One Martini backbone bead per residue (centre of mass of N, CA, C, O) as a GRO file, in nm:
protein
  333
    1MET     BB    1   3.893   0.201   1.315
    2GLU     BB    2   4.069   0.428   1.428
    3ARG     BB    3   4.038   0.373   1.730
    4ARG     BB    4   4.153   0.094   1.716
    5ARG     BB    5   4.439   0.173   1.622
    6ARG     BB    6   4.505   0.365   1.860
    7ARG     BB    7   4.466   0.155   2.090
    8ALA     BB    8   4.698  -0.026   2.001
    9VAL     BB    9   4.930   0.176   2.015
   10GLU     BB   10   4.892   0.260   2.313
   11ALA     BB   11   4.934  -0.028   2.426
   12VAL     BB   12   5.225  -0.069   2.330
   13ARG     BB   13   5.335   0.198   2.459
   14ALA     BB   14   5.244   0.077   2.757
   15GLY     BB   15   5.372  -0.243   2.720
   16GLU     BB   16   5.244  -0.416   2.532
   17ARG     BB   17   5.220  -0.684   2.342
   18PRO     BB   18   5.158  -0.724   2.014
   19ALA     BB   19   5.034  -1.008   2.033
   20ALA     BB   20   4.823  -0.944   2.249
   21VAL     BB   21   4.676  -0.715   2.095
   22ALA     BB   22   4.595  -0.893   1.847
   23ARG     BB   23   4.420  -1.093   1.999
   24ALA     BB   24   4.222  -0.885   2.128
   25LEU     BB   25   4.140  -0.771   1.819
   26GLY     BB   26   4.151  -0.992   1.589
   27VAL     BB   27   4.445  -0.980   1.470
   28GLY     BB   28   4.741  -0.957   1.327
   29ARG     BB   29   5.061  -0.897   1.392
   30GLY     BB   30   5.120  -0.728   1.123
   31THR     BB   31   4.901  -0.514   1.167
   32VAL     BB   32   5.025  -0.382   1.418
   33SER     BB   33   5.296  -0.306   1.287
   34ARG     BB   34   5.156  -0.128   1.069
   35TRP     BB   35   5.037   0.075   1.277
   36LEU     BB   36   5.303   0.170   1.401
   37ALA     BB   37   5.422   0.288   1.138
   38LEU     BB   38   5.186   0.493   1.085
   39ALA     BB   39   5.216   0.659   1.351
   40GLU     BB   40   5.489   0.809   1.252
   41GLN     BB   41   5.283   0.942   1.056
   42PRO     BB   42   5.116   1.196   0.934
   43GLY     BB   43   4.804   1.069   0.949
   44GLY     BB   44   4.828   0.743   0.940
   45LEU     BB   45   4.541   0.672   1.118
   46ALA     BB   46   4.360   0.787   0.934
   47PRO     BB   47   4.101   0.783   0.748
   48ARG     BB   48   4.042   0.602   0.415
   49PRO     BB   49   3.827   0.650   0.196
   50HIS     BB   50   3.665   0.514  -0.038
   51PRO     BB   51   3.587   0.555  -0.343
   52PRO     BB   52   3.331   0.577  -0.525
   53GLN     BB   53   3.165   0.360  -0.711
   54GLN     BB   54   3.120   0.323  -1.031
   55PRO     BB   55   2.897   0.293  -1.250
   56ARG     BB   56   2.846   0.054  -1.518
   57LEU     BB   57   2.643   0.275  -1.602
   58THR     BB   58   2.581   0.535  -1.762
   59VAL     BB   59   2.377   0.793  -1.775
   60PRO     BB   60   2.261   0.745  -2.055
   61GLN     BB   61   2.212   0.438  -1.999
   62GLN     BB   62   2.009   0.491  -1.760
   63ARG     BB   63   1.795   0.635  -1.934
   64GLN     BB   64   1.751   0.402  -2.134
   65LEU     BB   65   1.660   0.196  -1.926
   66ASP     BB   66   1.413   0.350  -1.825
   67ARG     BB   67   1.266   0.337  -2.092
   68LEU     BB   68   1.257   0.026  -2.122
   69LEU     BB   69   1.105  -0.028  -1.858
   70ARG     BB   70   0.841   0.148  -1.932
   71GLN     BB   71   0.745  -0.058  -2.159
   72GLY     BB   72   0.767  -0.333  -2.038
   73ALA     BB   73   0.812  -0.676  -2.030
   74ASP     BB   74   0.642  -0.745  -2.286
   75ALA     BB   75   0.819  -0.570  -2.491
   76HIS     BB   76   1.070  -0.807  -2.414
   77GLY     BB   77   0.908  -1.120  -2.404
   78TRP     BB   78   0.732  -1.127  -2.172
   79PRO     BB   79   0.400  -1.217  -2.043
   80ASN     BB   80   0.448  -0.941  -1.875
   81ARG     BB   81   0.503  -0.615  -1.716
   82LEU     BB   82   0.678  -0.726  -1.508
   83TRP     BB   83   0.951  -0.664  -1.276
   84THR     BB   84   1.241  -0.835  -1.220
   85THR     BB   85   1.564  -0.862  -1.128
   86ALA     BB   86   1.616  -1.088  -1.347
   87ARG     BB   87   1.508  -0.930  -1.589
   88VAL     BB   88   1.681  -0.670  -1.566
   89ALA     BB   89   1.952  -0.819  -1.591
   90GLN     BB   90   1.895  -0.934  -1.872
   91LEU     BB   91   1.849  -0.665  -2.014
   92ILE     BB   92   2.130  -0.536  -1.960
   93ARG     BB   93   2.292  -0.754  -2.107
   94ARG     BB   94   2.149  -0.729  -2.386
   95HIS     BB   95   2.199  -0.392  -2.429
   96PHE     BB   96   2.510  -0.351  -2.261
   97GLY     BB   97   2.700  -0.595  -2.160
   98VAL     BB   98   2.608  -0.606  -1.842
   99SER     BB   99   2.663  -0.763  -1.532
  100TYR     BB  100   2.411  -0.840  -1.294
  101HIS     BB  101   2.307  -0.912  -0.998
  102PRO     BB  102   2.000  -0.943  -0.877
  103ASP     BB  103   2.071  -0.828  -0.584
  104HIS     BB  104   2.178  -0.543  -0.721
  105VAL     BB  105   1.933  -0.426  -0.872
  106GLY     BB  106   1.758  -0.297  -0.656
  107ARG     BB  107   1.961  -0.079  -0.578
  108PHE     BB  108   1.985   0.050  -0.844
  109LEU     BB  109   1.683   0.129  -0.890
  110ARG     BB  110   1.675   0.315  -0.640
  111GLN     BB  111   1.941   0.500  -0.673
  112ARG     BB  112   1.924   0.566  -1.003
  113LEU     BB  113   1.587   0.556  -1.077
  114GLY     BB  114   1.367   0.574  -0.847
  115TRP     BB  115   1.269   0.302  -0.769
  116SER     BB  116   1.026   0.043  -0.659
  117CYS     BB  117   0.880  -0.199  -0.465
  118GLN     BB  118   0.576  -0.343  -0.582
  119LYS     BB  119   0.233  -0.414  -0.565
  120PRO     BB  120   0.020  -0.511  -0.776
  121GLN     BB  121  -0.265  -0.453  -0.954
  122ARG     BB  122  -0.566  -0.575  -1.017
  123LYS     BB  123  -0.716  -0.643  -1.349
  124ALA     BB  124  -0.968  -0.686  -1.545
  125ARG     BB  125  -1.011  -0.785  -1.870
  126GLU     BB  126  -1.319  -0.657  -1.893
  127ARG     BB  127  -1.219  -0.391  -1.880
  128ASP     BB  128  -1.305  -0.041  -1.957
  129GLU     BB  129  -1.079   0.206  -1.985
  130ALA     BB  130  -1.243   0.423  -2.134
  131GLY     BB  131  -1.488   0.420  -1.951
  132VAL     BB  132  -1.348   0.486  -1.693
  133ASP     BB  133  -1.227   0.763  -1.789
  134HIS     BB  134  -1.502   0.889  -1.847
  135TRP     BB  135  -1.622   0.869  -1.562
  136ARG     BB  136  -1.396   1.044  -1.426
  137ARG     BB  137  -1.422   1.300  -1.623
  138SER     BB  138  -1.759   1.322  -1.668
  139ALA     BB  139  -1.963   1.172  -1.473
  140PHE     BB  140  -1.868   1.262  -1.190
  141PRO     BB  141  -1.903   1.571  -1.222
  142ARG     BB  142  -2.206   1.553  -1.282
  143ILE     BB  143  -2.283   1.421  -1.010
  144LEU     BB  144  -2.178   1.653  -0.837
  145ARG     BB  145  -2.348   1.881  -0.951
  146GLU     BB  146  -2.634   1.755  -0.902
  147ALA     BB  147  -2.601   1.721  -0.594
  148ARG     BB  148  -2.557   2.030  -0.533
  149ARG     BB  149  -2.824   2.124  -0.644
  150ARG     BB  150  -2.993   1.932  -0.438
  151GLY     BB  151  -2.841   1.902  -0.158
  152ALA     BB  152  -2.646   1.653  -0.170
  153TYR     BB  153  -2.509   1.377  -0.081
  154VAL     BB  154  -2.215   1.197  -0.136
  155VAL     BB  155  -2.225   0.826  -0.157
  156PHE     BB  156  -1.993   0.591  -0.081
  157LEU     BB  157  -2.068   0.238  -0.135
  158ASP     BB  158  -1.995  -0.066   0.068
  159GLU     BB  159  -1.880  -0.403   0.101
  160SER     BB  160  -1.751  -0.642   0.355
  161GLY     BB  161  -1.509  -0.880   0.486
  162TYR     BB  162  -1.419  -1.071   0.794
  163MET     BB  163  -1.191  -1.291   0.901
  164LEU     BB  164  -1.057  -1.503   1.127
  165THR     BB  165  -0.867  -1.543   0.921
  166PRO     BB  166  -0.592  -1.389   0.848
  167THR     BB  167  -0.420  -1.145   0.704
  168VAL     BB  168  -0.120  -1.192   0.539
  169ARG     BB  169   0.194  -1.041   0.611
  170ARG     BB  170   0.484  -0.916   0.617
  171THR     BB  171   0.786  -0.985   0.813
  172TRP     BB  172   1.031  -0.994   1.053
  173ALA     BB  173   1.322  -1.214   1.042
  174PRO     BB  174   1.532  -1.444   1.052
  175ARG     BB  175   1.710  -1.597   0.855
  176GLY     BB  176   1.546  -1.904   0.802
  177GLN     BB  177   1.299  -1.804   1.020
  178THR     BB  178   0.987  -1.860   0.978
  179PRO     BB  179   0.714  -1.746   1.097
  180ALA     BB  180   0.432  -1.816   1.306
  181LEU     BB  181   0.068  -1.805   1.291
  182SER     BB  182  -0.163  -1.827   1.531
  183CYS     BB  183  -0.477  -1.966   1.407
  184TRP     BB  184  -0.780  -2.001   1.297
  185ASP     BB  185  -0.946  -2.257   1.082
  186ARG     BB  186  -1.208  -2.064   1.016
  187ARG     BB  187  -1.525  -1.920   0.867
  188ASP     BB  188  -1.555  -1.700   1.028
  189ARG     BB  189  -1.750  -1.385   1.019
  190LEU     BB  190  -1.773  -1.046   0.896
  191SER     BB  191  -2.003  -0.797   0.804
  192ALA     BB  192  -1.996  -0.486   0.612
  193ILE     BB  193  -2.091  -0.133   0.613
  194SER     BB  194  -1.994   0.155   0.408
  195ALA     BB  195  -1.964   0.526   0.406
  196LEU     BB  196  -1.864   0.783   0.206
  197THR     BB  197  -1.904   1.126   0.264
  198VAL     BB  198  -2.021   1.435   0.095
  199SER     BB  199  -2.088   1.747   0.134
  200PRO     BB  200  -2.241   1.986  -0.048
  201ALA     BB  201  -2.106   2.264   0.042
  202ALA     BB  202  -1.818   2.201   0.208
  203GLY     BB  203  -1.701   1.900   0.167
  204ARG     BB  204  -1.731   1.707   0.383
  205VAL     BB  205  -1.598   1.430   0.542
  206ASN     BB  206  -1.729   1.090   0.610
  207LEU     BB  207  -1.804   0.801   0.827
  208HIS     BB  208  -2.012   0.516   0.775
  209PHE     BB  209  -2.127   0.219   0.977
  210ASP     BB  210  -2.181  -0.151   0.975
  211VAL     BB  211  -2.202  -0.444   1.185
  212LEU     BB  212  -2.290  -0.752   1.159
  213PRO     BB  213  -2.368  -1.036   1.237
  214ASP     BB  214  -2.253  -1.324   1.271
  215ASN     BB  215  -2.237  -1.481   0.959
  216ALA     BB  216  -2.350  -1.256   0.778
  217ASN     BB  217  -2.505  -1.153   0.499
  218VAL     BB  218  -2.547  -0.916   0.267
  219THR     BB  219  -2.843  -0.752   0.203
  220ALA     BB  220  -3.081  -0.557   0.071
  221ALA     BB  221  -3.201  -0.485   0.348
  222ASP     BB  222  -2.936  -0.376   0.468
  223VAL     BB  223  -2.914  -0.147   0.274
  224THR     BB  224  -3.184   0.001   0.330
  225ASP     BB  225  -3.124   0.040   0.623
  226PHE     BB  226  -2.866   0.212   0.587
  227LEU     BB  227  -3.002   0.436   0.426
  228GLY     BB  228  -3.200   0.515   0.653
  229HIS     BB  229  -2.975   0.593   0.857
  230LEU     BB  230  -2.851   0.818   0.680
  231ARG     BB  231  -3.096   0.999   0.656
  232GLY     BB  232  -3.130   1.047   0.967
  233ARG     BB  233  -2.836   1.179   0.997
  234LEU     BB  234  -2.831   1.394   0.753
  235ARG     BB  235  -3.095   1.536   0.644
  236ALA     BB  236  -3.062   1.458   0.327
  237PRO     BB  237  -2.994   1.407   0.032
  238LEU     BB  238  -2.900   1.146  -0.200
  239THR     BB  239  -2.589   1.017  -0.369
  240VAL     BB  240  -2.536   0.698  -0.475
  241VAL     BB  241  -2.223   0.518  -0.504
  242TRP     BB  242  -2.203   0.209  -0.691
  243ASP     BB  243  -2.219  -0.097  -0.769
  244GLY     BB  244  -2.369  -0.379  -0.974
  245SER     BB  245  -2.482  -0.546  -0.764
  246ASN     BB  246  -2.734  -0.739  -0.621
  247THR     BB  247  -2.760  -0.534  -0.358
  248HIS     BB  248  -2.849  -0.312  -0.544
  249SER     BB  249  -3.002  -0.211  -0.829
  250ARG     BB  250  -3.077  -0.520  -0.896
  251SER     BB  251  -3.274  -0.504  -0.659
  252SER     BB  252  -3.600  -0.494  -0.589
  253ALA     BB  253  -3.579  -0.362  -0.311
  254VAL     BB  254  -3.404  -0.122  -0.393
  255ARG     BB  255  -3.589  -0.014  -0.611
  256ALA     BB  256  -3.837   0.031  -0.420
  257TYR     BB  257  -3.691   0.231  -0.238
  258LEU     BB  258  -3.621   0.444  -0.455
  259ALA     BB  259  -3.911   0.496  -0.538
  260ASP     BB  260  -4.006   0.596  -0.242
  261HIS     BB  261  -3.715   0.770  -0.254
  262PRO     BB  262  -3.631   1.037  -0.447
  263GLU     BB  263  -3.388   1.158  -0.263
  264VAL     BB  264  -3.261   0.893  -0.376
  265VAL     BB  265  -2.971   0.860  -0.581
  266ALA     BB  266  -2.842   0.628  -0.824
  267GLU     BB  267  -2.502   0.534  -0.902
  268THR     BB  268  -2.304   0.352  -1.142
  269LEU     BB  269  -2.041   0.190  -1.183
  270PRO     BB  270  -1.818   0.059  -1.360
  271ALA     BB  271  -1.714  -0.226  -1.464
  272TYR     BB  272  -1.444  -0.346  -1.308
  273ALA     BB  273  -1.405  -0.068  -1.087
  274PRO     BB  274  -1.333  -0.051  -0.773
  275ASP     BB  275  -1.116   0.195  -0.763
  276LEU     BB  276  -1.344   0.429  -0.785
  277ASN     BB  277  -1.409   0.349  -0.486
  278PRO     BB  278  -1.323   0.492  -0.186
  279ASP     BB  279  -1.441   0.261  -0.003
  280GLU     BB  280  -1.226   0.043  -0.076
  281TRP     BB  281  -0.996   0.193   0.091
  282VAL     BB  282  -1.104   0.132   0.356
  283TRP     BB  283  -1.075  -0.178   0.352
  284ALA     BB  284  -0.769  -0.176   0.286
  285TRP     BB  285  -0.675  -0.032   0.543
  286SER     BB  286  -0.801  -0.236   0.737
  287LYS     BB  287  -0.725  -0.528   0.633
  288TYR     BB  288  -0.417  -0.466   0.504
  289GLY     BB  289  -0.321  -0.298   0.766
  290ARG     BB  290  -0.431  -0.284   1.058
  291LEU     BB  291  -0.533  -0.617   1.049
  292ALA     BB  292  -0.282  -0.741   0.985
  293ASN     BB  293  -0.213  -1.036   1.158
  294LEU     BB  294  -0.482  -1.091   1.297
  295ALA     BB  295  -0.535  -1.329   1.563
  296ALA     BB  296  -0.822  -1.393   1.650
  297ALA     BB  297  -1.012  -1.560   1.893
  298ASP     BB  298  -1.282  -1.409   1.798
  299THR     BB  299  -1.546  -1.233   1.681
  300GLY     BB  300  -1.544  -1.033   1.916
  301TRP     BB  301  -1.250  -0.935   1.874
  302LEU     BB  302  -1.287  -0.854   1.587
  303ARG     BB  303  -1.502  -0.648   1.622
  304ASP     BB  304  -1.350  -0.454   1.801
  305HIS     BB  305  -1.136  -0.385   1.582
  306VAL     BB  306  -1.303  -0.287   1.364
  307ILE     BB  307  -1.455  -0.062   1.504
  308GLY     BB  308  -1.200   0.089   1.618
  309ASP     BB  309  -1.078   0.149   1.330
  310LEU     BB  310  -1.330   0.308   1.212
  311VAL     BB  311  -1.341   0.524   1.425
  312ASP     BB  312  -1.062   0.630   1.371
  313LEU     BB  313  -1.110   0.704   1.075
  314LYS     BB  314  -1.347   0.905   1.116
  315ALA     BB  315  -1.115   1.111   1.263
  316ARG     BB  316  -0.964   1.117   0.952
  317PRO     BB  317  -1.019   1.317   0.685
  318HIS     BB  318  -0.752   1.320   0.538
  319LEU     BB  319  -0.772   1.020   0.468
  320LEU     BB  320  -1.040   1.020   0.319
  321ARG     BB  321  -0.944   1.210   0.096
  322SER     BB  322  -0.718   1.020  -0.012
  323PHE     BB  323  -0.914   0.811  -0.126
  324ILE     BB  324  -1.029   0.995  -0.340
  325ARG     BB  325  -0.765   1.050  -0.482
  326GLY     BB  326  -0.689   0.744  -0.527
  327ALA     BB  327  -0.954   0.724  -0.737
  328GLY     BB  328  -0.926   0.992  -0.925
  329LEU     BB  329  -1.093   1.211  -0.769
  330SER     BB  330  -1.278   1.529  -0.788
  331LEU     BB  331  -1.425   1.799  -0.585
  332ALA     BB  332  -1.408   2.055  -0.814
  333ALA     BB  333  -1.667   2.041  -1.006
   0.00000   0.00000   0.00000
């Protein structure tokens, strides 16, 4: 803006008519006259930044608001704990008598309270939080100690599926022009098994996986075949940590396999607690991160992307370790 004002003054002093300069810059004739008058004063054309606008809530009020928000929206009469900008604006008006437009609340939460907009995690109502906490603090350290005593790899195992219809995530586009993602509306899919492993001595992490034929469901036989593959690759006892699904310890075929191979010990996660399994984070990283919005032309193309991303992840042990930390587990037991 300062450069614009100086150019206008220089143009008039060079002989241009003020009205022509005003038209060229898209301002009024009076604005150019005011700039000419300011140019006669020392520093008259220099920028004059506006003083920062003071927040409408004082610092103590902001701290009180943070405490109120941390109680959850359900503590203030809403049906769940989640906060929207409209709810926060209503809470501010109710407690402090200050009106904020919901569009400004998000900026206030980020800049003043250090909050961010996040996607909530779903948790089953049937979940036993006390049992989950006990498993994380007591049962898993015991599993880790026993595995090390046996010289066994700890194996976090899980299965997942990839649909030809893509997982859709948000993207950027001009306002009011929602983009369209052209994709197949078919139920073709790929099923995959993966295992995040931790070595017994050095605690090295690795990823092993297998992608099944097109449109095949994971069966107990696939699980036992995968365990056999792991035993051949690792050449050591295994402690397998998985959920209580029908393809795991509930299956007669898996129970028979475990009975025939005592060097493989199975440990079951608490019910309704998939977030305790770091291998779940493998699928989340792949399906909802790297492969989000991938409109594959066919299952062959989808297979290439799935395998390519899992191979890439296999070469990133720091990321695999972050999945273990994200599950709230410690390998220091």
